TILUMGU-28729 format. One record per residue (C-alpha): residue number from 1; residue in one letter; x, y, z. Coordinates in nm, 2 decimals. Example, Ala and Ser with C-alpha at 12.3 -4.5 7.8 and 13.67 -1.06 7.14 Angstrom:
! TILUMGU-28729
<1 A <1.23 -0.45 0.78>>
<2 S <1.37 -0.11 0.71>>
END
This chain:
! TILUMGU-28729
<1 M <-2.13 3.32 -6.99>>
<2 R <-1.85 3.55 -7.08>>
<3 Y <-1.63 3.74 -6.84>>
<4 A <-1.55 4.09 -6.95>>
<5 K <-1.18 4.14 -6.94>>
<6 T <-1.09 4.43 -6.72>>
<7 V <-0.80 4.67 -6.74>>
<8 I <-0.60 4.85 -6.47>>
<9 G <-0.81 5.14 -6.34>>
<10 V <-0.73 5.51 -6.38>>
<11 L <-0.69 5.77 -6.13>>
<12 A <-0.70 6.11 -6.29>>
<13 A <-0.77 6.43 -6.09>>
<14 G <-0.91 6.75 -6.22>>
<15 L <-0.80 7.04 -6.00>>
<16 C <-1.03 7.34 -5.98>>
<17 F <-0.94 7.66 -5.78>>
<18 G <-1.18 7.88 -5.98>>
<19 A <-1.56 7.86 -6.03>>
<20 A <-1.53 7.70 -6.37>>
<21 V <-1.16 7.64 -6.44>>
<22 Q <-1.03 7.29 -6.44>>
<23 A <-0.68 7.15 -6.51>>
<24 E <-0.63 6.77 -6.54>>
<25 V <-0.36 6.61 -6.32>>
<26 K <-0.26 6.26 -6.40>>
<27 V <-0.23 6.05 -6.09>>
<28 A <-0.20 5.71 -6.26>>
<29 K <-0.22 5.56 -6.60>>
<30 Q <-0.56 5.45 -6.72>>
<31 A <-0.75 5.35 -7.04>>
<32 L <-1.10 5.49 -7.08>>
<33 T <-1.27 5.68 -6.80>>
<34 Q <-1.62 5.81 -6.77>>
<35 D <-1.67 6.16 -6.91>>
<36 Y <-1.86 6.40 -6.69>>
<37 V <-2.04 6.74 -6.71>>
<38 R <-1.80 7.03 -6.61>>
<39 E <-2.01 7.21 -6.35>>
<40 E <-1.93 7.53 -6.16>>
<41 M <-1.74 7.46 -5.84>>
<42 P <-1.64 7.68 -5.55>>
<43 P <-1.27 7.75 -5.51>>
<44 G <-1.08 7.46 -5.34>>
<45 F <-1.28 7.17 -5.48>>
<46 Q <-1.18 6.93 -5.76>>
<47 V <-1.30 6.63 -5.96>>
<48 V <-1.11 6.30 -5.92>>
<49 I <-1.18 6.00 -6.14>>
<50 A <-1.18 5.70 -5.91>>
<51 E <-1.12 5.34 -6.01>>
<52 L <-1.46 5.21 -5.92>>
<53 E <-1.68 5.52 -5.88>>
<54 G <-1.58 5.72 -6.18>>
<55 P <-1.58 6.10 -6.14>>
<56 V <-1.62 6.21 -5.78>>
<57 Y <-1.59 6.55 -5.61>>
<58 A <-1.31 6.60 -5.37>>
<59 D <-1.17 6.87 -5.14>>
<60 A <-0.85 7.06 -5.20>>
<61 N <-0.65 6.77 -5.04>>
<62 G <-0.81 6.51 -5.28>>
<63 K <-1.05 6.37 -5.01>>
<64 T <-1.36 6.23 -5.17>>
<65 L <-1.69 6.40 -5.08>>
<66 Y <-1.99 6.21 -4.95>>
<67 N <-2.35 6.27 -4.85>>
<68 W <-2.59 6.08 -4.63>>
<69 P <-2.93 6.06 -4.80>>
<70 L <-3.24 6.01 -4.58>>
<71 R <-3.37 5.66 -4.61>>
<72 D <-3.66 5.47 -4.46>>
<73 L <-3.54 5.17 -4.26>>
<74 R <-3.73 4.89 -4.10>>
<75 N <-3.85 5.09 -3.79>>
<76 G <-3.79 5.45 -3.90>>
<77 P <-3.58 5.68 -4.11>>
<78 A <-3.21 5.76 -4.09>>
<79 G <-2.98 5.99 -4.28>>
<80 E <-3.02 6.36 -4.36>>
<81 Q <-3.28 6.58 -4.52>>
<82 K <-3.17 6.85 -4.76>>
<83 G <-3.04 7.16 -4.57>>
<84 K <-3.05 6.98 -4.23>>
<85 P <-2.72 6.81 -4.13>>
<86 T <-2.75 6.58 -3.83>>
<87 C <-2.41 6.42 -3.81>>
<88 T <-2.27 6.57 -3.49>>
<89 G <-2.01 6.50 -3.22>>
<90 T <-2.25 6.29 -3.01>>
<91 K <-2.10 5.95 -2.91>>
<92 Y <-2.39 5.71 -2.91>>
<93 R <-2.38 5.42 -2.66>>
<94 T <-2.68 5.22 -2.76>>
<95 N <-2.84 5.10 -3.08>>
<96 A <-3.16 5.28 -3.21>>
<97 G <-3.36 4.97 -3.33>>
<98 L <-3.41 5.13 -3.67>>
<99 M <-3.30 4.83 -3.88>>
<100 S <-3.17 4.56 -3.65>>
<101 P <-3.41 4.27 -3.55>>
<102 Y <-3.31 4.36 -3.19>>
<103 P <-3.49 4.62 -2.99>>
<104 G <-3.33 4.97 -2.93>>
<105 G <-3.13 5.04 -2.62>>
<106 M <-2.87 4.76 -2.65>>
<107 V <-2.52 4.87 -2.56>>
<108 L <-2.29 4.91 -2.86>>
<109 P <-1.95 4.73 -2.87>>
<110 E <-1.61 4.89 -2.82>>
<111 L <-1.76 5.21 -2.67>>
<112 E <-1.42 5.33 -2.55>>
<113 T <-1.30 5.37 -2.92>>
<114 R <-1.63 5.42 -3.10>>
<115 P <-1.60 5.75 -3.28>>
<116 S <-1.87 6.02 -3.30>>
<117 C <-2.03 6.08 -3.64>>
<118 I <-1.81 6.38 -3.72>>
<119 E <-1.50 6.19 -3.62>>
<120 A <-1.58 5.91 -3.87>>
<121 W <-1.73 6.16 -4.12>>
<122 P <-1.56 6.50 -4.09>>
<123 P <-1.79 6.78 -4.22>>
<124 V <-1.67 6.99 -4.51>>
<125 Y <-1.69 7.33 -4.34>>
<126 A <-1.74 7.65 -4.54>>
<127 G <-1.52 7.95 -4.47>>
<128 A <-1.66 8.28 -4.36>>
<129 D <-1.62 8.43 -4.71>>
<130 A <-1.76 8.13 -4.89>>
<131 K <-2.04 8.19 -5.15>>
<132 P <-2.28 7.94 -5.31>>
<133 V <-2.20 7.84 -5.67>>
<134 G <-2.44 7.65 -5.89>>
<135 K <-2.55 7.33 -5.71>>
<136 W <-2.32 7.41 -5.43>>
<137 T <-2.48 7.57 -5.13>>
<138 I <-2.40 7.65 -4.76>>
<139 V <-2.61 7.51 -4.48>>
<140 D <-2.62 7.58 -4.10>>
<141 R <-2.50 7.30 -3.87>>
<142 P <-2.65 7.22 -3.53>>
<143 D <-2.32 7.35 -3.37>>
<144 G <-2.36 7.69 -3.55>>
<145 K <-2.09 7.63 -3.81>>
<146 K <-2.13 7.66 -4.18>>
<147 Q <-2.11 7.34 -4.40>>
<148 W <-2.09 7.29 -4.78>>
<149 A <-2.38 7.10 -4.94>>
<150 Y <-2.43 6.97 -5.29>>
<151 E <-2.79 6.97 -5.43>>
<152 G <-2.90 7.05 -5.07>>
<153 L <-2.73 6.75 -4.89>>
<154 A <-2.45 6.83 -4.65>>
<155 L <-2.10 6.71 -4.76>>
<156 Y <-1.85 6.50 -4.56>>
<157 T <-1.52 6.33 -4.60>>
<158 S <-1.43 5.98 -4.47>>
<159 N <-1.16 5.90 -4.21>>
<160 L <-1.10 5.58 -4.40>>
<161 D <-0.98 5.76 -4.72>>
<162 K <-0.61 5.82 -4.70>>
<163 Q <-0.50 5.91 -5.06>>
<164 I <-0.63 6.10 -5.35>>
<165 G <-0.87 5.88 -5.54>>
<166 D <-0.97 5.67 -5.23>>
<167 V <-1.35 5.60 -5.20>>
<168 I <-1.32 5.37 -4.91>>
<169 G <-1.59 5.53 -4.69>>
<170 G <-1.89 5.45 -4.91>>
<171 S <-1.97 5.33 -5.25>>
<172 S <-2.21 5.39 -5.54>>
<173 V <-2.19 5.02 -5.63>>
<174 N <-2.51 4.97 -5.43>>
<175 P <-2.73 5.19 -5.64>>
<176 R <-3.08 5.29 -5.53>>
<177 G <-3.37 5.15 -5.71>>
<178 P <-3.70 5.32 -5.79>>
<179 D <-3.85 5.20 -5.46>>
<180 N <-3.55 5.36 -5.27>>
<181 T <-3.41 5.02 -5.18>>
<182 L <-3.05 4.93 -5.25>>
<183 A <-3.00 4.70 -5.54>>
<184 G <-2.66 4.57 -5.44>>
<185 D <-2.50 4.39 -5.15>>
<186 A <-2.52 4.63 -4.86>>
<187 E <-2.82 4.76 -4.67>>
<188 G <-2.89 5.05 -4.44>>
<189 A <-2.86 5.43 -4.43>>
<190 L <-2.53 5.43 -4.62>>
<191 R <-2.31 5.72 -4.71>>
<192 E <-2.26 5.77 -5.08>>
<193 P <-1.99 5.94 -5.28>>
<194 V <-2.09 6.26 -5.47>>
<195 G <-1.99 6.33 -5.82>>
<196 P <-2.08 6.54 -6.13>>
<197 P <-2.34 6.41 -6.38>>
<198 A <-2.22 6.18 -6.65>>
<199 A <-2.18 6.35 -6.99>>
<200 M <-2.43 6.17 -7.20>>
<201 P <-2.77 6.23 -7.37>>
<202 K <-3.08 6.22 -7.15>>
<203 Q <-3.18 5.89 -7.30>>
<204 F <-2.90 5.72 -7.11>>
<205 A <-2.79 5.65 -6.76>>
<206 V <-2.50 5.48 -6.58>>
<207 R <-2.53 5.20 -6.32>>
<208 P <-2.22 5.11 -6.11>>
<209 F <-2.14 4.75 -6.09>>
<210 R <-1.83 4.55 -5.98>>
<211 R <-1.73 4.50 -6.34>>
<212 G <-1.75 4.87 -6.41>>
<213 R <-1.99 5.15 -6.48>>
<214 L <-2.26 4.99 -6.70>>
<215 L <-2.43 5.20 -6.96>>
<216 T <-2.81 5.17 -6.97>>
<217 T <-3.11 5.35 -7.12>>
<218 A <-3.28 5.60 -6.89>>
<219 E <-3.54 5.33 -6.83>>
<220 G <-3.27 5.09 -6.71>>
<221 R <-3.23 4.86 -7.01>>
<222 S <-2.88 4.75 -7.07>>
<223 V <-2.70 4.89 -7.38>>
<224 Y <-2.50 4.66 -7.61>>
<225 Q <-2.25 4.69 -7.90>>
<226 W <-2.18 4.44 -8.17>>
<227 D <-1.83 4.33 -8.28>>
<228 K <-1.95 4.31 -8.65>>
<229 D <-2.04 4.67 -8.66>>
<230 A <-1.78 4.93 -8.78>>
<231 D <-1.71 5.28 -8.66>>
<232 F <-2.02 5.49 -8.74>>
<233 K <-2.17 5.20 -8.93>>
<234 S <-2.44 4.95 -8.83>>
<235 N <-2.45 4.61 -8.99>>
<236 C <-2.74 4.49 -8.78>>
<237 T <-3.03 4.46 -9.03>>
<238 G <-3.30 4.21 -9.13>>
<239 A <-3.32 3.93 -8.87>>
<240 C <-3.07 4.10 -8.65>>
<241 I <-3.30 4.39 -8.55>>
<242 K <-3.57 4.15 -8.45>>
<243 E <-3.36 4.06 -8.14>>
<244 W <-3.15 4.38 -8.11>>
<245 T <-3.33 4.71 -8.11>>
<246 P <-3.12 5.02 -8.22>>
<247 V <-3.13 5.30 -7.97>>
<248 L <-3.27 5.58 -8.18>>
<249 A <-3.19 5.94 -8.14>>
<250 P <-3.42 6.25 -8.18>>
<251 D <-3.41 6.40 -8.52>>
<252 R <-3.23 6.73 -8.43>>
<253 V <-2.96 6.61 -8.20>>
<254 T <-2.59 6.67 -8.28>>
<255 A <-2.27 6.50 -8.18>>
<256 Q <-2.16 6.57 -7.82>>
<257 G <-1.83 6.44 -7.67>>
<258 E <-1.82 6.06 -7.71>>
<259 W <-2.17 6.05 -7.85>>
<260 A <-2.27 6.09 -8.22>>
<261 T <-2.54 5.95 -8.45>>
<262 I <-2.56 5.76 -8.78>>
<263 E <-2.85 5.76 -9.02>>
<264 R <-3.01 5.41 -9.03>>
<265 A <-3.27 5.52 -9.29>>
<266 P <-3.38 5.86 -9.42>>
<267 G <-3.47 6.07 -9.12>>
<268 V <-3.40 5.78 -8.87>>
<269 K <-3.09 5.83 -8.64>>
<270 Q <-2.92 5.58 -8.42>>
<271 W <-2.69 5.67 -8.13>>
<272 T <-2.32 5.57 -8.13>>
<273 Y <-2.10 5.57 -7.83>>
<274 R <-1.73 5.59 -7.87>>
<275 K <-1.79 5.55 -8.25>>
<276 R <-1.99 5.22 -8.23>>
<277 P <-2.37 5.20 -8.27>>
<278 V <-2.57 5.10 -7.95>>
<279 Y <-2.87 4.86 -7.91>>
<280 T <-3.09 4.71 -7.64>>
<281 H <-3.17 4.33 -7.63>>
<282 V <-3.53 4.23 -7.69>>
<283 L <-3.49 3.91 -7.48>>
<284 D <-3.35 4.08 -7.16>>
<285 E <-3.58 4.02 -6.87>>
<286 K <-3.40 4.22 -6.60>>
<287 T <-3.31 4.58 -6.59>>
<288 P <-3.02 4.61 -6.62>>
<289 S <-2.90 4.27 -6.76>>
<290 Q <-2.59 4.11 -6.87>>
<291 E <-2.77 3.82 -7.05>>
<292 G <-2.73 3.98 -7.39>>
<293 S <-2.35 3.94 -7.36>>
<294 D <-2.40 3.56 -7.38>>
<295 V <-2.47 3.60 -7.75>>
<296 P <-2.15 3.56 -7.94>>
<297 G <-2.02 3.90 -8.07>>
<298 W <-2.24 4.11 -7.84>>
<299 R <-2.12 4.29 -7.53>>
<300 N <-2.24 4.52 -7.25>>
<301 V <-2.11 4.87 -7.27>>
<302 F <-1.92 5.02 -6.98>>
<303 T <-1.83 5.39 -6.95>>
<304 Q <-1.54 5.28 -6.73>>
<305 V <-1.42 4.93 -6.66>>
<306 A <-1.33 4.82 -6.31>>
<307 P <-0.97 4.73 -6.23>>
<308 S <-0.87 4.37 -6.28>>
<309 P <-0.85 4.14 -5.98>>
<310 P <-0.49 4.03 -5.90>>
<311 K <-0.33 3.74 -6.08>>
<312 G <-0.46 3.40 -5.98>>
<313 F <-0.82 3.50 -5.93>>
<314 T <-1.08 3.32 -6.14>>
<315 V <-1.44 3.36 -6.25>>
<316 Q <-1.68 3.07 -6.18>>
<317 D <-2.02 3.00 -6.32>>
<318 T <-2.29 2.92 -6.06>>
<319 V <-2.65 2.82 -6.08>>
<320 S <-2.75 3.19 -6.09>>
<321 G <-2.47 3.38 -6.24>>
<322 Q <-2.09 3.44 -6.21>>
<323 V <-1.88 3.49 -5.90>>
<324 L <-1.52 3.59 -5.84>>
<325 A <-1.32 3.30 -5.70>>
<326 D <-0.97 3.21 -5.59>>
<327 A <-0.72 3.01 -5.80>>
<328 Q <-0.89 2.68 -5.69>>
<329 G <-1.23 2.81 -5.79>>
<330 R <-1.36 2.87 -5.44>>
<331 T <-1.61 3.15 -5.42>>
<332 I <-1.49 3.47 -5.26>>
<333 Y <-1.72 3.65 -5.01>>
<334 V <-1.74 4.01 -4.88>>
<335 Y <-1.87 4.11 -4.54>>
<336 N <-2.13 4.38 -4.49>>
<337 C <-2.21 4.56 -4.17>>
<338 N <-2.38 4.89 -4.07>>
<339 D <-2.44 4.94 -3.70>>
<340 D <-2.79 5.05 -3.58>>
<341 A <-2.71 5.36 -3.38>>
<342 L <-2.87 5.68 -3.49>>
<343 D <-2.55 5.78 -3.68>>
<344 Q <-2.55 5.44 -3.87>>
<345 L <-2.17 5.39 -3.87>>
<346 S <-2.01 5.12 -4.09>>
<347 C <-1.87 4.81 -3.91>>
<348 N <-1.74 4.62 -4.21>>
<349 H <-1.38 4.76 -4.21>>
<350 P <-1.10 4.61 -4.00>>
<351 D <-1.06 4.94 -3.82>>
<352 T <-1.42 4.91 -3.69>>
<353 P <-1.57 4.68 -3.42>>
<354 Q <-1.54 4.31 -3.51>>
<355 A <-1.80 4.19 -3.25>>
<356 Y <-2.08 4.20 -3.51>>
<357 R <-1.88 3.98 -3.75>>
<358 F <-1.76 3.74 -3.49>>
<359 M <-2.12 3.69 -3.37>>
<360 I <-2.25 3.62 -3.73>>
<361 C <-1.96 3.39 -3.84>>
<362 G <-1.89 3.21 -3.51>>
<363 K <-2.13 3.30 -3.23>>
<364 G <-1.86 3.53 -3.09>>
<365 D <-1.57 3.28 -3.12>>
<366 P <-1.29 3.41 -3.35>>
<367 Q <-1.15 3.06 -3.40>>
<368 R <-1.49 2.93 -3.52>>
<369 C <-1.50 3.23 -3.76>>
<370 L <-1.17 3.12 -3.91>>
<371 E <-1.32 2.78 -3.98>>
<372 Q <-1.66 2.90 -4.11>>
<373 F <-1.52 3.20 -4.31>>
<374 P <-1.14 3.18 -4.35>>
<375 Y <-0.96 3.48 -4.49>>
<376 L <-0.83 3.46 -4.84>>
<377 I <-0.46 3.43 -4.77>>
<378 A <-0.22 3.62 -5.00>>
<379 D <0.13 3.51 -5.08>>
<380 K <0.40 3.70 -4.89>>
<381 T <0.52 3.85 -5.22>>
<382 A <0.17 3.92 -5.35>>
<383 K <0.09 4.27 -5.47>>
<384 S <-0.19 4.45 -5.66>>
<385 E <-0.15 4.67 -5.97>>
<386 N <-0.44 4.89 -5.86>>
<387 R <-0.59 5.06 -5.56>>
<388 T <-0.91 4.86 -5.55>>
<389 W <-0.73 4.54 -5.45>>
<390 S <-0.46 4.53 -5.18>>
<391 V <-0.30 4.31 -4.92>>
<392 M <-0.30 4.36 -4.54>>
<393 D <-0.20 4.19 -4.22>>
<394 I <-0.48 4.09 -3.98>>
<395 D <-0.47 3.96 -3.63>>
<396 P <-0.73 3.67 -3.65>>
<397 K <-0.80 3.69 -3.27>>
<398 T <-0.92 4.05 -3.30>>
<399 G <-1.00 4.09 -3.67>>
<400 K <-0.81 4.42 -3.67>>
<401 K <-0.51 4.53 -3.88>>
<402 T <-0.16 4.47 -3.76>>
<403 A <0.18 4.57 -3.86>>
<404 A <0.33 4.38 -4.15>>
<405 G <0.47 4.05 -4.03>>
<406 A <0.34 4.08 -3.68>>
<407 P <0.36 3.75 -3.48>>
<408 G <0.04 3.54 -3.54>>
<409 S <-0.09 3.77 -3.81>>
<410 L <-0.24 3.66 -4.14>>
<411 H <-0.14 3.82 -4.48>>
<412 V <-0.47 3.85 -4.66>>
<413 W <-0.63 3.99 -4.98>>
<414 A <-0.86 4.29 -4.94>>
<415 Y <-1.11 4.46 -5.17>>
<416 R <-1.17 4.83 -5.11>>
<417 D <-0.95 4.80 -4.80>>
<418 R <-1.17 4.52 -4.65>>
<419 P <-1.06 4.16 -4.62>>
<420 V <-1.23 3.90 -4.84>>
<421 Y <-1.32 3.55 -4.73>>
<422 L <-1.39 3.20 -4.83>>
<423 C <-1.66 2.97 -4.70>>
<424 G <-1.58 2.65 -4.51>>
<425 R <-1.89 2.48 -4.65>>
<426 D <-1.80 2.53 -5.02>>
<427 K <-1.65 2.20 -5.15>>
<428 K <-1.61 2.26 -5.53>>
<429 P <-1.59 2.54 -5.78>>
<430 G <-1.92 2.72 -5.82>>
<431 D <-2.04 2.64 -5.47>>
<432 M <-2.17 2.94 -5.28>>
<433 E <-2.32 2.78 -4.96>>
<434 C <-2.25 3.10 -4.76>>
<435 D <-2.42 3.36 -4.99>>
<436 S <-2.67 3.57 -4.79>>
<437 W <-2.54 3.45 -4.45>>
<438 G <-2.65 3.68 -4.18>>
<439 E <-2.91 3.94 -4.09>>
<440 F <-3.14 4.04 -4.38>>
<441 S <-2.99 3.78 -4.61>>
<442 G <-2.64 3.91 -4.54>>
<443 V <-2.70 4.26 -4.66>>
<444 R <-2.73 4.43 -4.31>>
<445 N <-2.48 4.23 -4.12>>
<446 G <-2.34 3.92 -4.29>>
<447 Y <-2.17 3.77 -4.60>>
<448 K <-2.25 3.79 -4.96>>
<449 A <-2.08 3.61 -5.25>>
<450 F <-1.86 3.84 -5.46>>
<451 W <-2.11 3.86 -5.74>>
<452 L <-2.00 3.97 -6.09>>
<453 R <-2.33 3.87 -6.24>>
<454 D <-2.64 3.76 -6.04>>
<455 D <-2.91 3.66 -6.29>>
<456 F <-3.17 3.59 -6.04>>
<457 G <-3.10 3.84 -5.76>>
<458 R <-3.20 4.20 -5.73>>
<459 S <-2.92 4.32 -5.95>>
<460 S <-2.64 4.18 -6.17>>
<461 I <-2.37 4.33 -5.96>>
END
């Protein structure tokens, strides 16, 4: 298996104060970023190209916009219908029993500091003179105020996002499958960042993964390129095309942005992306797949590559794919948590209640948690060259953030502003004894290995 080398991510913001006028503002230096369709926007909104999520919509202050799609959970739906925002100032005290294996009515932890839905997810209010533009509409809130919506779903920002380009509140790296289930690590009625459509022919789609934004066909088959091809020239002929199928283009299409065509035979066109011809792999069994990249010279195509992990991190082969690991080869784990109140607030961030995690990792005992799932400790001088990875100080007794260097605190690595962990049961590189530890195989409240490629799971994240 081959690990795709990543580059430092880009943050580029497109500022729009008119309905269809955009100006690019460079926030940080980046290589290739995903192109997007320039849509009409109301005054005061902009497009930001985030490191992991690609192009996302943001407000005038650069705060990423999210929606909360309605989703059927184990015992009922949660989220919002189009045109009907339900995130309010109500402070819930008990769980709803929608997804948890426990019955509804159980008292929630840390009630004195638990925010209401609109405190965690401030609505994007519309001014009195605001007018709908394109896919942007205005909906009525239960409190009588007006709120912006995109494609019918009400828009919010996240109280976890602090800087322009932050997408800490929610992620598209857990894409929805055709059965409306999430094909990634996390589970529940999650908030999702909202962005413009990718600029590409209708035959293609983008799937967000930890390695980057993977290019697929509209049907979900991975798209590949071959190192032996040249710009606008395919050398895959004869026996090659028995294993690699050229992605053909309709006869009358023309070049558009990063997309063009070549003529494989009279009247037969093949798509090229960023000058190189694209193919699918006949032997791929999953949709999407990274198995074709095991063939020397062939590689998956990413519209935007995720930022590299900090120096010292490694990639380890396991029995079912590849995981991110520390310098000693120990598998790294992420923690997932979504509480089960009606507003379905996240509980996987150190600023949120840690009672859920303490119960899963140590039956309520923080010391036992440190033994079962120790934090990945960072060197005191450690730093990240991107925003996706960071270091923070954690009080191990509370699981909450502390001031840098506070007595008894731990200096730890974090991914998307959330600590990452090791597993006390792992003994050698490639072990992942703690993958799927917790409720619903670790996707509702529990731990998952930091998968870069899961060949036998629900997705190759």
